[in-house]
C-alpha positions in Angstrom: 133.4 55.5 133.1 133.2 55.8 136.9 133.4 59.1 138.7 136.9 60.5 139.5 137.8 59.5 143.0 138.1 63.1 144.1 134.6 63.9 142.8 132.2 65.5 145.2 128.8 63.9 144.8 126.4 66.7 145.6 122.9 67.1 144.2 124.3 69.2 141.4 125.5 67.6 138.2 129.2 67.5 137.4 130.6 68.0 133.9 133.8 66.6 132.4 135.4 67.7 129.1 138.0 65.5 127.5 140.3 67.2 125.1 143.7 66.6 123.6 146.6 67.6 125.8 148.0 71.0 125.3 147.6 74.7 126.3 144.0 75.6 126.9 142.5 78.9 125.7 142.9 81.8 128.1 140.0 83.0 130.1 140.0 86.1 128.0 139.6 84.0 124.8 136.9 82.0 126.5 135.1 85.2 127.6 134.9 86.4 124.0 133.2 83.2 122.9 131.0 83.1 126.0 129.8 86.6 125.4 128.5 85.6 121.9 126.3 82.9 123.5 125.2 84.8 126.6 125.8 88.6 126.9 124.9 88.3 130.6 127.8 85.9 131.4 131.0 87.7 132.3 134.2 86.3 133.8 135.9 88.3 136.6 138.8 85.8 136.7 141.5 86.2 134.0 144.6 84.4 133.0 145.1 80.7 132.2 142.9 77.9 133.4 146.0 75.9 134.1 147.3 78.5 136.6 144.2 79.6 138.5 144.6 79.4 142.3 142.6 76.3 143.5 141.0 76.2 140.0 138.3 78.6 141.2 136.7 80.8 138.5 134.7 83.8 139.4 132.0 85.2 137.1 129.3 87.8 137.2 125.7 87.8 135.9 124.9 91.1 134.2 121.5 92.5 133.6 120.2 93.3 130.1 121.7 96.8 130.3 125.2 95.3 131.2 125.0 96.5 134.8 126.5 94.3 137.5 124.2 91.7 139.0 125.4 88.9 141.3 128.6 86.9 141.5 129.0 83.2 140.8 131.8 80.7 141.3 132.7 77.3 140.1 135.8 75.1 140.1 137.7 73.7 137.1 140.2 70.9 137.8 142.6 69.8 135.1 143.7 66.2 135.4 145.3 63.6 133.2 142.5 61.1 132.3 145.1 58.4 131.9 145.8 58.6 135.6 142.2 59.2 136.7 141.0 56.1 134.7 144.2 54.0 134.9 142.1 51.0 136.1 139.3 51.5 133.6 140.5 50.3 130.2 137.1 50.8 128.6 137.0 54.4 129.6 140.4 55.0 128.2 139.4 53.4 124.9 136.3 55.6 124.7 138.2 58.9 125.2 141.0 57.9 122.8 143.5 60.8 122.4 141.4 63.1 124.5 143.4 62.6 127.7 143.3 66.1 129.1 140.3 66.1 131.5 138.6 69.2 132.8 136.2 68.7 135.7 133.6 71.4 136.3 132.2 71.5 139.8 129.6 74.0 140.9 128.8 75.1 144.5 125.3 76.2 143.5 123.1 76.2 140.4 123.4 79.9 139.9 126.7 79.2 138.0 125.1 76.8 135.6 124.7 79.3 132.8 128.3 80.4 133.0 129.5 76.8 133.1 127.4 75.9 130.1 128.8 78.9 128.1 132.3 78.2 129.2 132.1 74.5 128.1 130.6 75.6 124.8 133.4 78.1 124.3 136.0 75.4 125.1 134.4 72.9 122.7 134.1 75.6 120.0 137.8 76.2 120.2 139.0 72.6 120.7 137.9 69.2 119.7 136.7 67.0 122.6 134.0 65.1 124.4 131.5 66.2 127.1 130.5 63.9 129.9 127.6 64.8 132.2 127.3 63.1 135.5 124.0 63.4 137.3 123.4 61.1 140.2 124.2 57.6 139.1 123.8 58.4 135.4 126.4 59.5 132.8 125.9 60.8 129.4 128.8 61.3 127.0 128.5 63.4 123.9 130.8 64.0 121.0 131.8 67.5 120.1 128.9 68.2 117.6 126.2 66.8 119.9 127.8 68.5 123.0 127.7 71.9 121.2 124.1 71.4 120.2 123.1 70.3 123.7 124.9 73.3 125.3 123.3 75.7 122.8 119.9 74.4 123.6 120.5 74.6 127.4 121.9 78.2 127.1 118.8 79.3 125.0 116.5 77.7 127.6 118.3 79.4 130.4 118.1 82.7 128.7 114.4 82.2 128.0 113.8 81.3 131.6 115.7 84.4 132.8 113.4 86.6 130.6 110.3 85.1 132.2 111.4 85.9 135.8 
């Protein structure tokens, strides 16, 4: 699969989730699942992913006592993978019925923990695939492998936070 034409190619990795078309979990539902993985990751945005202005999500990092820390932002675009990959038949075959595509783009790496917990929450609630684009490389994981990868990354991020 080649990057989406609207993709911004910064130094930060971009993440794609492919899932079946349909209503996505609300941000409140995602927050509940996110909090079980990382009690420091709180969403300030609410409502539906599909109706967020400009696809911008605002989160907040809490300290161990639950006090406000610093804000983080990231963008989630929802596109039809059939349109995004209309000239890439192999890509369309590999995603199968998972034609709803969520593109996660970060402005800085401070949002990485929130993005990982949100992707974990989405894949916990819905079947799908995770694609990680980093530089010229792409890794695609099925749901089971994606959840395991994200759990490991979240644990590593929490351990790193404890050391600082």
